[in-house]
C-alpha positions as CSV (number, residue, x, y, z in Angstrom):
1,M,18.7,-70.4,128.1
2,V,19.9,-74.0,128.2
3,T,20.8,-75.8,125.0
4,I,19.0,-79.1,124.8
5,K,20.1,-81.9,122.4
6,S,17.6,-84.8,122.6
7,S,17.4,-88.2,121.1
8,K,13.7,-88.6,122.2
9,P,11.0,-86.5,123.7
10,V,11.6,-85.5,127.4
11,E,8.4,-87.3,128.5
12,K,10.0,-90.6,127.3
13,I,13.0,-90.4,129.6
14,K,12.9,-93.2,132.1
15,E,14.9,-94.9,134.9
16,G,18.3,-96.1,133.7
17,D,18.6,-93.6,130.9
18,K,21.8,-91.5,130.6
19,I,21.8,-87.7,130.6
20,K,24.8,-85.5,130.1
21,V,24.7,-82.1,131.9
22,D,27.6,-79.9,130.8
23,S,30.5,-82.3,131.6
24,L,28.6,-84.5,134.1
25,N,27.5,-88.0,132.9
26,L,24.4,-88.9,135.0
27,Q,21.9,-91.7,135.2
28,V,18.1,-91.3,135.6
29,D,16.7,-92.6,138.9
30,K,13.1,-91.4,138.6
31,H,11.0,-89.1,136.3
32,Y,7.7,-87.9,137.9
33,I,5.2,-85.1,138.3
34,L,6.3,-82.8,141.2
35,I,3.2,-80.6,141.1
36,D,0.1,-80.7,138.8
37,H,-0.9,-77.1,138.1
38,G,-3.9,-78.1,135.9
39,S,-2.9,-76.6,132.6
40,T,0.8,-77.6,133.1
41,K,2.8,-80.1,135.2
42,E,6.0,-79.3,137.0
43,M,8.2,-82.3,136.3
44,T,11.3,-83.7,138.0
45,I,13.9,-86.0,136.7
46,E,16.0,-87.3,139.6
47,L,19.6,-88.1,138.6
48,F,22.7,-89.5,140.2
49,N,26.4,-89.8,139.3
50,P,27.3,-93.5,139.6
51,K,31.0,-92.6,140.2
52,T,30.5,-90.1,143.0
53,E,27.0,-91.0,144.3
54,K,26.0,-87.3,144.2
55,E,22.4,-86.6,143.5
56,Y,20.8,-84.0,141.1
57,Q,17.5,-83.0,139.7
58,L,16.3,-81.5,136.4
59,R,13.1,-79.6,136.8
60,Y,10.8,-78.3,134.0
61,F,7.3,-77.4,133.1
62,S,5.6,-79.8,130.7
63,D,4.2,-77.0,128.5
64,N,7.5,-75.1,128.2
65,V,10.4,-77.5,128.4
66,K,13.2,-75.6,126.7
67,E,12.7,-72.3,128.5
68,S,11.9,-73.8,132.0
69,M,14.6,-76.4,132.4
70,Q,16.6,-75.9,135.6
71,F,19.3,-78.1,137.2
72,F,19.9,-78.7,141.0
73,Q,22.5,-80.5,143.1
74,L,21.6,-82.0,146.4
75,D,23.8,-80.6,149.2
76,E,23.1,-82.3,152.5
77,I,19.3,-81.9,152.6
78,I,18.7,-79.0,150.2
79,Y,18.7,-78.9,146.4
80,N,20.7,-75.9,145.2
81,K,20.3,-74.5,141.7
82,I,23.3,-74.7,139.4
83,N,23.6,-72.7,136.2
84,I,24.2,-74.9,133.2
85,E,24.7,-74.5,129.5
86,K,23.9,-77.8,127.8
87,I,21.9,-81.0,128.4
88,E,22.0,-84.1,126.2
89,W,19.9,-87.3,126.3
């Protein structure tokens, strides 16, 4: 399970906000609904590293944020899952 330290609710994260994932300092590009499942929404926060230009995603389900949070890194055209320990915003 990922440890989450938040300064505001996840749904309030917006473009330009800063998020730290383990030792990566990232900036939010977009926050949107990936898939609406009716009773829950699969959400995506698109992130980038301003120093390296690498792109990442945080994905979670709106009804179970802490247990469902997953982190992905864009490699060429595919997002690959990366195991992480801590997220801060």
